[in-house]
BAPABA-511946 format. One record per residue (C-alpha): residue in one letter; residue number from 1; x, y, z. Coordinates in steps of 0.5 Angstrom, whole numbers, plus 500, padded with zeros to 3 digits. Layout:
<nodes>
+------+-----+-----+-----+-----+
: type : seq :  px :  py :  pz :
+------+-----+-----+-----+-----+
:    A : NUM :   X :   Y :   Z :
...
+------+-----+-----+-----+-----+
</nodes>
This chain:
<nodes>
+------+-----+-----+-----+-----+
: type : seq :  px :  py :  pz :
+------+-----+-----+-----+-----+
:    X :   1 : 470 : 828 : 286 :
:    X :   2 : 469 : 829 : 279 :
:    X :   3 : 470 : 836 : 275 :
:    X :   4 : 465 : 841 : 277 :
:    X :   5 : 462 : 847 : 274 :
:    X :   6 : 466 : 851 : 279 :
:    X :   7 : 472 : 848 : 277 :
:    X :   8 : 471 : 849 : 269 :
:    X :   9 : 469 : 857 : 271 :
:    X :  10 : 476 : 858 : 274 :
:    X :  11 : 480 : 854 : 269 :
:    X :  12 : 477 : 858 : 263 :
:    X :  13 : 479 : 864 : 267 :
:    X :  14 : 486 : 862 : 268 :
:    X :  15 : 487 : 860 : 261 :
:    X :  16 : 484 : 865 : 257 :
:    X :  17 : 484 : 872 : 262 :
:    X :  18 : 486 : 878 : 257 :
:    X :  19 : 482 : 875 : 251 :
:    X :  20 : 475 : 877 : 249 :
:    X :  21 : 469 : 872 : 253 :
:    X :  22 : 463 : 876 : 252 :
:    X :  23 : 460 : 881 : 247 :
:    X :  24 : 453 : 884 : 247 :
:    X :  25 : 452 : 890 : 242 :
:    X :  26 : 457 : 895 : 243 :
:    X :  27 : 460 : 892 : 250 :
:    X :  28 : 465 : 886 : 251 :
:    X :  29 : 468 : 883 : 257 :
:    X :  30 : 474 : 879 : 257 :
:    X :  31 : 475 : 873 : 261 :
:    X :  32 : 479 : 877 : 267 :
:    X :  33 : 473 : 882 : 267 :
:    X :  34 : 468 : 876 : 267 :
:    X :  35 : 472 : 873 : 273 :
:    X :  36 : 472 : 879 : 277 :
:    X :  37 : 465 : 881 : 276 :
:    X :  38 : 462 : 874 : 278 :
:    X :  39 : 467 : 874 : 284 :
:    X :  40 : 465 : 881 : 286 :
:    X :  41 : 457 : 879 : 285 :
:    X :  42 : 458 : 873 : 289 :
:    X :  43 : 461 : 876 : 295 :
:    X :  44 : 455 : 881 : 295 :
:    X :  45 : 450 : 876 : 294 :
:    X :  46 : 453 : 872 : 300 :
:    X :  47 : 453 : 879 : 304 :
:    X :  48 : 446 : 879 : 303 :
:    X :  49 : 445 : 872 : 306 :
:    X :  50 : 445 : 868 : 300 :
:    X :  51 : 448 : 861 : 303 :
:    X :  52 : 450 : 855 : 300 :
:    X :  53 : 444 : 851 : 297 :
:    X :  54 : 440 : 857 : 297 :
:    X :  55 : 435 : 857 : 291 :
:    X :  56 : 436 : 864 : 288 :
:    X :  57 : 431 : 866 : 282 :
:    X :  58 : 434 : 870 : 276 :
:    X :  59 : 429 : 874 : 272 :
:    X :  60 : 434 : 877 : 266 :
:    X :  61 : 434 : 878 : 259 :
:    X :  62 : 440 : 876 : 255 :
:    X :  63 : 445 : 882 : 256 :
:    X :  64 : 452 : 883 : 258 :
:    X :  65 : 451 : 881 : 265 :
:    X :  66 : 448 : 874 : 263 :
:    X :  67 : 454 : 870 : 264 :
:    X :  68 : 457 : 874 : 270 :
:    X :  69 : 451 : 873 : 274 :
:    X :  70 : 450 : 865 : 272 :
:    X :  71 : 458 : 864 : 274 :
:    X :  72 : 457 : 869 : 281 :
:    X :  73 : 451 : 864 : 283 :
:    X :  74 : 455 : 858 : 282 :
:    X :  75 : 461 : 861 : 286 :
:    X :  76 : 457 : 863 : 292 :
:    X :  77 : 454 : 856 : 292 :
:    X :  78 : 447 : 858 : 290 :
:    X :  79 : 442 : 854 : 286 :
:    X :  80 : 440 : 858 : 280 :
:    X :  81 : 432 : 858 : 278 :
:    X :  82 : 432 : 862 : 272 :
:    X :  83 : 425 : 865 : 270 :
:    X :  84 : 423 : 866 : 263 :
:    X :  85 : 421 : 873 : 262 :
:    X :  86 : 416 : 872 : 257 :
:    X :  87 : 411 : 869 : 262 :
:    X :  88 : 406 : 872 : 266 :
:    X :  89 : 406 : 874 : 273 :
:    X :  90 : 402 : 868 : 275 :
:    X :  91 : 406 : 864 : 272 :
:    X :  92 : 412 : 867 : 275 :
:    X :  93 : 409 : 867 : 282 :
:    X :  94 : 407 : 860 : 282 :
:    X :  95 : 415 : 858 : 280 :
:    X :  96 : 417 : 862 : 286 :
:    X :  97 : 413 : 858 : 290 :
:    X :  98 : 414 : 852 : 288 :
:    X :  99 : 421 : 852 : 288 :
:    X : 100 : 421 : 856 : 295 :
:    X : 101 : 425 : 862 : 293 :
:    X : 102 : 427 : 867 : 298 :
:    X : 103 : 431 : 871 : 293 :
:    X : 104 : 430 : 874 : 286 :
:    X : 105 : 436 : 877 : 282 :
:    X : 106 : 433 : 881 : 276 :
:    X : 107 : 435 : 886 : 270 :
:    X : 108 : 433 : 893 : 270 :
:    X : 109 : 429 : 892 : 264 :
:    X : 110 : 424 : 888 : 269 :
:    X : 111 : 424 : 892 : 275 :
:    X : 112 : 416 : 893 : 274 :
:    X : 113 : 415 : 885 : 274 :
:    X : 114 : 420 : 885 : 280 :
:    X : 115 : 416 : 890 : 284 :
:    X : 116 : 409 : 886 : 282 :
:    X : 117 : 412 : 879 : 285 :
:    X : 118 : 415 : 883 : 291 :
:    X : 119 : 408 : 886 : 292 :
:    X : 120 : 405 : 879 : 292 :
:    X : 121 : 410 : 875 : 296 :
:    X : 122 : 412 : 880 : 301 :
:    X : 123 : 418 : 875 : 304 :
:    X : 124 : 421 : 875 : 297 :
:    X : 125 : 428 : 879 : 297 :
:    X : 126 : 429 : 882 : 290 :
:    X : 127 : 436 : 885 : 288 :
:    X : 128 : 437 : 889 : 282 :
:    X : 129 : 442 : 889 : 277 :
:    X : 130 : 442 : 897 : 276 :
:    X : 131 : 436 : 898 : 280 :
:    X : 132 : 434 : 897 : 287 :
:    X : 133 : 427 : 895 : 290 :
:    X : 134 : 424 : 897 : 297 :
:    X : 135 : 426 : 890 : 299 :
:    X : 136 : 433 : 889 : 296 :
:    X : 137 : 439 : 893 : 293 :
:    X : 138 : 443 : 894 : 286 :
:    X : 139 : 448 : 889 : 286 :
:    X : 140 : 452 : 892 : 281 :
:    X : 141 : 453 : 898 : 285 :
:    X : 142 : 455 : 894 : 291 :
:    X : 143 : 459 : 889 : 287 :
:    X : 144 : 464 : 895 : 285 :
:    X : 145 : 466 : 895 : 292 :
:    X : 146 : 467 : 888 : 294 :
:    X : 147 : 473 : 883 : 293 :
:    X : 148 : 475 : 881 : 286 :
:    X : 149 : 478 : 875 : 289 :
:    X : 150 : 474 : 868 : 289 :
:    X : 151 : 470 : 867 : 295 :
:    X : 152 : 472 : 861 : 299 :
:    X : 153 : 466 : 856 : 298 :
:    X : 154 : 466 : 849 : 299 :
:    X : 155 : 462 : 845 : 294 :
:    X : 156 : 461 : 838 : 292 :
:    X : 157 : 459 : 834 : 286 :
:    X : 158 : 452 : 833 : 288 :
:    X : 159 : 451 : 840 : 290 :
:    X : 160 : 445 : 843 : 286 :
:    X : 161 : 447 : 849 : 282 :
:    X : 162 : 441 : 849 : 277 :
:    X : 163 : 433 : 848 : 278 :
:    X : 164 : 430 : 849 : 271 :
:    X : 165 : 423 : 849 : 269 :
:    X : 166 : 422 : 844 : 263 :
:    X : 167 : 418 : 847 : 257 :
:    X : 168 : 414 : 840 : 257 :
:    X : 169 : 407 : 841 : 255 :
:    X : 170 : 404 : 836 : 259 :
:    X : 171 : 401 : 841 : 264 :
:    X : 172 : 405 : 839 : 270 :
:    X : 173 : 410 : 844 : 273 :
:    X : 174 : 417 : 840 : 273 :
:    X : 175 : 423 : 843 : 275 :
:    X : 176 : 429 : 839 : 273 :
:    X : 177 : 435 : 839 : 278 :
:    X : 178 : 442 : 839 : 275 :
:    X : 179 : 449 : 839 : 280 :
:    X : 180 : 456 : 841 : 280 :
:    X : 181 : 458 : 834 : 277 :
:    X : 182 : 452 : 834 : 272 :
:    X : 183 : 453 : 841 : 269 :
:    X : 184 : 460 : 839 : 268 :
:    X : 185 : 458 : 833 : 265 :
:    X : 186 : 453 : 837 : 260 :
:    X : 187 : 460 : 841 : 258 :
:    X : 188 : 464 : 835 : 256 :
:    X : 189 : 458 : 832 : 252 :
:    X : 190 : 457 : 838 : 248 :
:    X : 191 : 465 : 838 : 247 :
:    X : 192 : 465 : 831 : 246 :
:    X : 193 : 459 : 830 : 241 :
:    X : 194 : 457 : 836 : 238 :
:    X : 195 : 462 : 841 : 237 :
:    X : 196 : 470 : 842 : 237 :
:    X : 197 : 471 : 849 : 240 :
:    X : 198 : 477 : 852 : 238 :
:    X : 199 : 480 : 858 : 241 :
:    X : 200 : 478 : 863 : 236 :
:    X : 201 : 471 : 861 : 235 :
:    X : 202 : 465 : 865 : 236 :
:    X : 203 : 458 : 863 : 238 :
:    X : 204 : 452 : 867 : 236 :
:    X : 205 : 446 : 867 : 241 :
:    X : 206 : 439 : 870 : 240 :
:    X : 207 : 435 : 865 : 244 :
:    X : 208 : 434 : 866 : 251 :
:    X : 209 : 440 : 864 : 255 :
:    X : 210 : 436 : 860 : 260 :
:    X : 211 : 435 : 854 : 256 :
:    X : 212 : 439 : 850 : 250 :
:    X : 213 : 443 : 856 : 248 :
:    X : 214 : 446 : 858 : 254 :
:    X : 215 : 449 : 850 : 255 :
:    X : 216 : 454 : 852 : 250 :
:    X : 217 : 457 : 858 : 254 :
:    X : 218 : 461 : 854 : 258 :
:    X : 219 : 464 : 849 : 253 :
:    X : 220 : 466 : 856 : 249 :
:    X : 221 : 469 : 859 : 256 :
:    X : 222 : 473 : 853 : 257 :
:    X : 223 : 476 : 853 : 250 :
:    X : 224 : 477 : 861 : 250 :
:    X : 225 : 472 : 862 : 245 :
:    X : 226 : 467 : 868 : 245 :
:    X : 227 : 460 : 868 : 246 :
:    X : 228 : 456 : 873 : 242 :
:    X : 229 : 449 : 875 : 245 :
:    X : 230 : 443 : 878 : 242 :
:    X : 231 : 437 : 881 : 246 :
:    X : 232 : 433 : 877 : 242 :
:    X : 233 : 432 : 874 : 235 :
:    X : 234 : 431 : 879 : 229 :
:    X : 235 : 433 : 875 : 223 :
:    X : 236 : 436 : 881 : 219 :
:    X : 237 : 441 : 883 : 225 :
:    X : 238 : 442 : 876 : 226 :
:    X : 239 : 445 : 875 : 219 :
:    X : 240 : 449 : 881 : 220 :
:    X : 241 : 452 : 879 : 226 :
:    X : 242 : 454 : 873 : 223 :
:    X : 243 : 459 : 877 : 218 :
:    X : 244 : 461 : 882 : 223 :
:    X : 245 : 463 : 878 : 228 :
:    X : 246 : 466 : 872 : 224 :
:    X : 247 : 461 : 867 : 227 :
:    X : 248 : 463 : 860 : 227 :
:    X : 249 : 457 : 857 : 230 :
:    X : 250 : 450 : 858 : 231 :
:    X : 251 : 444 : 854 : 235 :
:    X : 252 : 437 : 855 : 232 :
:    X : 253 : 430 : 852 : 233 :
:    X : 254 : 426 : 850 : 227 :
:    X : 255 : 422 : 856 : 227 :
:    X : 256 : 428 : 861 : 227 :
:    X : 257 : 431 : 857 : 221 :
:    X : 258 : 425 : 858 : 217 :
:    X : 259 : 425 : 866 : 219 :
:    X : 260 : 432 : 866 : 217 :
:    X : 261 : 431 : 863 : 210 :
:    X : 262 : 425 : 868 : 209 :
:    X : 263 : 430 : 874 : 210 :
:    X : 264 : 432 : 877 : 204 :
:    X : 265 : 440 : 877 : 206 :
:    X : 266 : 440 : 869 : 207 :
:    X : 267 : 443 : 867 : 201 :
:    X : 268 : 448 : 873 : 200 :
:    X : 269 : 450 : 873 : 207 :
:    X : 270 : 458 : 872 : 208 :
:    X : 271 : 458 : 865 : 212 :
:    X : 272 : 466 : 863 : 210 :
:    X : 273 : 467 : 863 : 218 :
:    X : 274 : 461 : 859 : 219 :
:    X : 275 : 462 : 852 : 221 :
:    X : 276 : 456 : 849 : 224 :
:    X : 277 : 449 : 850 : 224 :
:    X : 278 : 446 : 847 : 230 :
:    X : 279 : 439 : 845 : 231 :
:    X : 280 : 434 : 841 : 236 :
:    X : 281 : 429 : 843 : 241 :
:    X : 282 : 423 : 840 : 236 :
:    X : 283 : 423 : 836 : 229 :
:    X : 284 : 425 : 840 : 223 :
:    X : 285 : 420 : 840 : 217 :
:    X : 286 : 424 : 836 : 211 :
:    X : 287 : 422 : 842 : 206 :
:    X : 288 : 426 : 847 : 211 :
:    X : 289 : 432 : 843 : 212 :
:    X : 290 : 433 : 841 : 205 :
:    X : 291 : 432 : 848 : 203 :
:    X : 292 : 437 : 851 : 208 :
:    X : 293 : 442 : 845 : 206 :
:    X : 294 : 441 : 847 : 199 :
:    X : 295 : 443 : 854 : 200 :
:    X : 296 : 448 : 854 : 206 :
:    X : 297 : 451 : 847 : 205 :
:    X : 298 : 450 : 840 : 208 :
:    X : 299 : 457 : 840 : 211 :
:    X : 300 : 455 : 845 : 216 :
:    X : 301 : 448 : 842 : 219 :
:    X : 302 : 448 : 838 : 226 :
:    X : 303 : 442 : 836 : 229 :
:    X : 304 : 442 : 834 : 237 :
:    X : 305 : 436 : 831 : 241 :
:    X : 306 : 436 : 832 : 248 :
:    X : 307 : 432 : 834 : 254 :
:    X : 308 : 432 : 839 : 260 :
:    X : 309 : 433 : 833 : 264 :
:    X : 310 : 439 : 830 : 260 :
:    X : 311 : 442 : 836 : 256 :
:    X : 312 : 444 : 837 : 251 :
:    X : 313 : 446 : 831 : 246 :
:    X : 314 : 443 : 825 : 247 :
:    X : 315 : 444 : 823 : 240 :
:    X : 316 : 447 : 827 : 234 :
:    X : 317 : 445 : 827 : 227 :
:    X : 318 : 452 : 829 : 224 :
:    X : 319 : 453 : 833 : 217 :
:    X : 320 : 454 : 827 : 213 :
:    X : 321 : 448 : 823 : 215 :
:    X : 322 : 443 : 829 : 213 :
:    X : 323 : 441 : 825 : 207 :
:    X : 324 : 435 : 821 : 205 :
:    X : 325 : 431 : 817 : 210 :
:    X : 326 : 436 : 819 : 216 :
:    X : 327 : 434 : 826 : 216 :
:    X : 328 : 428 : 823 : 219 :
:    X : 329 : 432 : 820 : 225 :
:    X : 330 : 435 : 824 : 230 :
:    X : 331 : 442 : 821 : 229 :
:    X : 332 : 446 : 816 : 233 :
:    X : 333 : 447 : 816 : 241 :
:    X : 334 : 452 : 820 : 244 :
:    X : 335 : 459 : 817 : 246 :
:    X : 336 : 457 : 818 : 253 :
:    X : 337 : 450 : 817 : 253 :
:    X : 338 : 447 : 810 : 254 :
:    X : 339 : 440 : 809 : 251 :
:    X : 340 : 435 : 803 : 252 :
:    X : 341 : 428 : 803 : 249 :
:    X : 342 : 423 : 800 : 254 :
:    X : 343 : 415 : 798 : 255 :
:    X : 344 : 411 : 801 : 260 :
:    X : 345 : 414 : 797 : 265 :
:    X : 346 : 421 : 799 : 264 :
:    X : 347 : 423 : 792 : 260 :
:    X : 348 : 427 : 792 : 254 :
:    X : 349 : 423 : 792 : 248 :
:    X : 350 : 424 : 787 : 242 :
:    X : 351 : 429 : 789 : 237 :
:    X : 352 : 426 : 794 : 231 :
:    X : 353 : 420 : 795 : 236 :
:    X : 354 : 418 : 802 : 238 :
:    X : 355 : 419 : 803 : 245 :
:    X : 356 : 420 : 809 : 250 :
:    X : 357 : 427 : 812 : 250 :
:    X : 358 : 431 : 811 : 257 :
:    X : 359 : 437 : 814 : 258 :
:    X : 360 : 443 : 814 : 263 :
:    X : 361 : 449 : 819 : 262 :
:    X : 362 : 453 : 824 : 267 :
:    X : 363 : 449 : 829 : 264 :
:    X : 364 : 443 : 827 : 267 :
:    X : 365 : 439 : 831 : 272 :
:    X : 366 : 439 : 829 : 279 :
:    X : 367 : 431 : 829 : 279 :
:    X : 368 : 425 : 834 : 279 :
:    X : 369 : 425 : 838 : 285 :
:    X : 370 : 420 : 837 : 291 :
:    X : 371 : 416 : 831 : 286 :
:    X : 372 : 417 : 825 : 289 :
:    X : 373 : 412 : 821 : 286 :
:    X : 374 : 414 : 824 : 279 :
:    X : 375 : 421 : 822 : 280 :
:    X : 376 : 419 : 815 : 282 :
:    X : 377 : 415 : 814 : 275 :
:    X : 378 : 421 : 817 : 271 :
:    X : 379 : 427 : 813 : 274 :
:    X : 380 : 428 : 806 : 273 :
:    X : 381 : 433 : 802 : 277 :
:    X : 382 : 441 : 803 : 276 :
:    X : 383 : 440 : 811 : 274 :
:    X : 384 : 436 : 810 : 268 :
:    X : 385 : 431 : 816 : 266 :
:    X : 386 : 425 : 815 : 262 :
:    X : 387 : 424 : 821 : 257 :
:    X : 388 : 417 : 820 : 255 :
:    X : 389 : 419 : 820 : 248 :
:    X : 390 : 417 : 814 : 243 :
:    X : 391 : 423 : 811 : 238 :
:    X : 392 : 426 : 806 : 235 :
:    X : 393 : 433 : 804 : 232 :
:    X : 394 : 434 : 802 : 225 :
:    X : 395 : 439 : 797 : 223 :
:    X : 396 : 445 : 802 : 223 :
:    X : 397 : 443 : 804 : 230 :
:    X : 398 : 440 : 811 : 228 :
:    X : 399 : 434 : 813 : 233 :
:    X : 400 : 428 : 815 : 230 :
:    X : 401 : 423 : 818 : 234 :
:    X : 402 : 416 : 817 : 233 :
:    X : 403 : 413 : 822 : 238 :
:    X : 404 : 412 : 824 : 246 :
:    X : 405 : 407 : 819 : 249 :
:    X : 406 : 403 : 825 : 252 :
:    X : 407 : 402 : 827 : 245 :
:    X : 408 : 400 : 820 : 242 :
:    X : 409 : 393 : 820 : 239 :
:    X : 410 : 389 : 814 : 240 :
:    X : 411 : 383 : 813 : 235 :
:    X : 412 : 379 : 807 : 234 :
:    X : 413 : 384 : 803 : 238 :
:    X : 414 : 390 : 805 : 233 :
:    X : 415 : 396 : 809 : 236 :
:    X : 416 : 397 : 815 : 231 :
:    X : 417 : 404 : 819 : 232 :
:    X : 418 : 402 : 827 : 231 :
:    X : 419 : 409 : 828 : 228 :
:    X : 420 : 409 : 823 : 222 :
:    X : 421 : 402 : 826 : 220 :
:    X : 422 : 406 : 833 : 221 :
:    X : 423 : 412 : 831 : 217 :
:    X : 424 : 407 : 829 : 211 :
:    X : 425 : 403 : 836 : 211 :
:    X : 426 : 409 : 840 : 211 :
:    X : 427 : 411 : 837 : 205 :
:    X : 428 : 405 : 841 : 202 :
:    X : 429 : 407 : 847 : 198 :
:    X : 430 : 402 : 851 : 201 :
:    X : 431 : 403 : 850 : 209 :
:    X : 432 : 408 : 854 : 213 :
:    X : 433 : 407 : 850 : 219 :
:    X : 434 : 402 : 845 : 222 :
:    X : 435 : 400 : 841 : 228 :
:    X : 436 : 396 : 835 : 229 :
:    X : 437 : 392 : 833 : 235 :
:    X : 438 : 387 : 829 : 238 :
:    X : 439 : 380 : 832 : 239 :
:    X : 440 : 375 : 828 : 244 :
:    X : 441 : 370 : 824 : 239 :
:    X : 442 : 364 : 820 : 241 :
:    X : 443 : 365 : 815 : 236 :
:    X : 444 : 373 : 814 : 235 :
:    X : 445 : 375 : 817 : 243 :
:    X : 446 : 380 : 822 : 239 :
:    X : 447 : 379 : 824 : 232 :
:    X : 448 : 386 : 826 : 228 :
:    X : 449 : 385 : 834 : 227 :
:    X : 450 : 390 : 838 : 223 :
:    X : 451 : 391 : 845 : 225 :
:    X : 452 : 395 : 849 : 219 :
:    X : 453 : 398 : 856 : 217 :
:    X : 454 : 398 : 857 : 210 :
:    X : 455 : 404 : 861 : 206 :
:    X : 456 : 402 : 868 : 205 :
:    X : 457 : 397 : 868 : 198 :
:    X : 458 : 397 : 860 : 198 :
:    X : 459 : 390 : 857 : 197 :
:    X : 460 : 388 : 850 : 199 :
:    X : 461 : 382 : 847 : 202 :
:    X : 462 : 380 : 842 : 207 :
:    X : 463 : 379 : 836 : 203 :
:    X : 464 : 385 : 837 : 199 :
:    X : 465 : 389 : 836 : 205 :
:    X : 466 : 386 : 830 : 207 :
:    X : 467 : 387 : 827 : 201 :
:    X : 468 : 394 : 829 : 200 :
:    X : 469 : 395 : 826 : 207 :
:    X : 470 : 391 : 820 : 205 :
:    X : 471 : 395 : 818 : 199 :
:    X : 472 : 402 : 817 : 204 :
:    X : 473 : 399 : 814 : 210 :
:    X : 474 : 394 : 809 : 213 :
:    X : 475 : 387 : 811 : 212 :
:    X : 476 : 386 : 811 : 220 :
:    X : 477 : 392 : 816 : 220 :
:    X : 478 : 389 : 821 : 216 :
:    X : 479 : 386 : 828 : 219 :
:    X : 480 : 378 : 827 : 220 :
:    X : 481 : 378 : 835 : 220 :
:    X : 482 : 383 : 841 : 218 :
:    X : 483 : 383 : 847 : 221 :
:    X : 484 : 386 : 854 : 219 :
:    X : 485 : 390 : 859 : 223 :
:    X : 486 : 394 : 865 : 222 :
:    X : 487 : 399 : 862 : 227 :
:    X : 488 : 400 : 855 : 231 :
:    X : 489 : 401 : 856 : 238 :
:    X : 490 : 408 : 855 : 241 :
:    X : 491 : 412 : 855 : 247 :
:    X : 492 : 416 : 860 : 250 :
:    X : 493 : 422 : 857 : 247 :
:    X : 494 : 419 : 856 : 240 :
:    X : 495 : 416 : 849 : 240 :
:    X : 496 : 409 : 847 : 238 :
:    X : 497 : 405 : 847 : 244 :
:    X : 498 : 400 : 841 : 242 :
:    X : 499 : 397 : 841 : 249 :
:    X : 500 : 395 : 849 : 249 :
:    X : 501 : 392 : 847 : 242 :
:    X : 502 : 388 : 841 : 244 :
:    X : 503 : 386 : 844 : 250 :
:    X : 504 : 383 : 850 : 247 :
:    X : 505 : 380 : 846 : 241 :
:    X : 506 : 377 : 841 : 246 :
:    X : 507 : 374 : 847 : 251 :
+------+-----+-----+-----+-----+
</nodes>
């Protein structure tokens, strides 16, 4: 038996009891308090019928109870199914039905959505945190009377503890399953490759804790460090909290970093304690990272490449490699991750040739929930997992991602990778953000189409941008059209939503 998620929770509590573990606005919890509350919540959930392996949906915005609720579900042996609160009622219902959840834990501020879901799914039992619905109880009220001791629930390495819907844009509903062992593997992966957490460290979280940001909680918990949580991302407040809490690490997606740099306080913020600015989730435009490093120093910036299916760091670009053409890469493979580049049949491609990234790691998911055909297509022999990302290795072992297979444009028989064209466009001073998609075309099958949003007050026309791109790439890669929008559509975690854009424009 390997180290489990549950064991790491108990170890952290035992080692760091009186220290501050979680901070939210003007409230905080020590390690002892998180341990006690999560034990009480776990007992309460068990009393309400939640059994080992039970899938329990969680509809909870960032807050003081984010960590205790997650830990409670691990302690009662449940399988957590986080729901992003920004999604629609129809999307939430579909996720609950697809994962066959009978229970929902929700925050008081999301009580109305819980009632809507209860009305549409009469079998769903909804338990609130500071709220009680007709089908469930107020968990916080009931937990106050429950035992403070840890429940005696047996767990095994392959128990599924997390079923997380990916933010992929292929249109296929996919729920990646992580186990007691794989989630512990994720914690080790972060500590081994990305961040050497020290006891007095603090990480500031503004993005939703149900996605990549939340992955950092357990490593910080294990080392006795603080998790500082915001309701949501506000650039000015974010900068203020970096100073106020002596934050040592932050995790950002590119759009968040762009918004921070647009804040008047960016250049003057006291960042003496800030050692790491960690970013990932989507490609970082070169002008953005160049400007950020100029203002905050190259030594602070760390990039990771990973997926929900194999978090967090499949590859890492360290600060010393944030230069020149290496900035176009996502770094070298993590120490505990194996990477192969394969063709459509799963065979290794020739050295130097692009291929689909396949990974094998202790942090790799068990598989997608209730999707045998998808699992068969995504898994190769001996535990290798396809990623649908196309990349190549350079002579020094740095991984350069070309694009996702689902986003690749085939125009006139040639393959065009949108990211390559987007990188060129983002170097134009007038462009704030852009996305490149392939639209249906009778002659070319797909025509390369750029959708751009300009900086306020900037002016540039379609032909100027086409010429700008044509001067830097092969002729067949240049956009046939350039469309102007105020804002590019994004997924709920801030990634460019090429699929939604492509579907809208092809309609």
